[in-house]
N, C-alpha and C positions, 0 to 999 in steps of 0.2 A: 328310852332308858339310856344312856350314854354309850351304847355300842356303836362304833364307827362303821358306817356302810358307805359304799361308793355311789349310792344313789340318794338323791334328796327329792322331796316333794316339789311339784311345780310351784314356782313363785315363792319358795321358802327363803330365798336370798336374792340379792341383786347380782347379776352376772355381767361382766364386761362383754362387749360385742365380740371380741376375739375369742373368748371362751365359748360363747354361744355358737360361734361358727364351727369351732372344733368339736363341740359336743351338742348336736342339734336338739337334744331333749328327749322327747318320748321315744323310747326304744321298744315299744310294744309291751311295756310293763306298767300299765295303768298311767298314772301321772308322775312317775318318778323320773328324775333326771340324774345324770352323772354329776357328782360333786367334784369339780376340777381341783379344789384345794386338797382333798384327800388323795386323789389320783396323783397330783403333782408332788406331794410330800412323799408318797409311797415310791414313786419313780426316782425322786432325788435320793432317798435313802438307799434304794436298791442299786442305783448307779454308783453311789459312794462306796457301797459294800463291794461292788465289782472292782473298783479301783484298788481298794485295800487288799482284796484277795490276790489280785495280780501283783501288787507291789510286795506282798509278803511271801508269795510262792513262786514267782517267776524264775528266780535263779535255781531253786530246788527242782522245779519241774524241768528246767533245761538240763540239769545234771542227770536227773533220773529218767526222763522220757525223751530227751533231745527235742522238746517242744515247750517253749517258755509259756505258752498259753494253754497248756493242758488243763490245769485246774480252773482257769478262767472260763474255758469252754464248758466244762462240767457245771460250773456255778451258773452260767447263763442258762443252760438247759433247766436246772432246778428252779431258777428264778422265773422262767417262763411257765413252768409247771405250777409254781406258786401263784402267779398271776391268773392262771386258768382257774385254780381252785378259788381264788378271791372272787373272780367274776361269777362263777357258779354259785358260790355262797351268798353273793350280794343279791341274787334273784330271790332268795328266800327271805321272807319277812322275819325280822329278828324275834318277833313275838312267837313265831312257830318253833323256835329252837327250844323253848321252855318244855314242851311235851317230851322232847328227846333226852332231857338232862338226867332223869332217873336211870334210863337204860345206859346212857354213856358212862355215868358214874359207876353203876353196877358192873358194867363190862370192864372198866378200868380196875376196879377192886379185884375182880376175878383174874384179870391179867397179871396184876401185881402179886396175887397169891400163887398163881401158876409159876411165876419166876422163882419163888421160894421152893416150890415143890419139884419142878422138872427143868428149871433153867440150868444150862451148863455153867459150871464154875470155871471162870477164866481169871487167872491171876488173883485168886482168893475171893472173887466177888461174883455174885449172880445178878446180872442185869438184863440179859437177853432171853428171848423166847425163840427157839429155832422152829420155823414153820416151813418145812420142805426146803426149797432152794434159797430162801432168804430168812433173815432174822429181824425181829423188831424189839424195841425197848418200850415196854408198857408205861414207863415213867413219862415218856414224851406225850403219850395220849392222856395220861393223868394230868399233866400240866394244862392241857386244853380243857379237860373236864372241870378242873378247879376254877378256871376262868369263867366258863359257862355257868357253873353252879353259883359262884359269887355274884356274877352279873344278874342272875335271876333272883338271888336272895336279896340283893340290895335294891 
């Protein structure tokens, strides 16, 4: 279907020898190999984002926290967490996501309705659900649900 994954089937494309050395291929997941193009693009965009975060927030972080790299460090932590989620998600065959879509969409609808019913009003808007010691925005999960739903529908 057109959903990008970081693994490709064996021999599905021609790899240069340098990439083949970096990514030796079978990682114990049948015959799937890491797609160096997707990994390279993802890393390049992430590193570009880190540069932009630092250039946009370095002075403010220095004034507020006396550490110019405060926001950069936090962004690196979240970036690494995101790569971990990407890696875990890439082990799941994209066709398996289809069976979870109705539950994900239903859960998002429930979350969006809960925001209207019990979400705290902040500056005249209800956007958050308070869950104990942290809060979430169901709209962020709804964005992912829409992408999954449309990918399965198309």
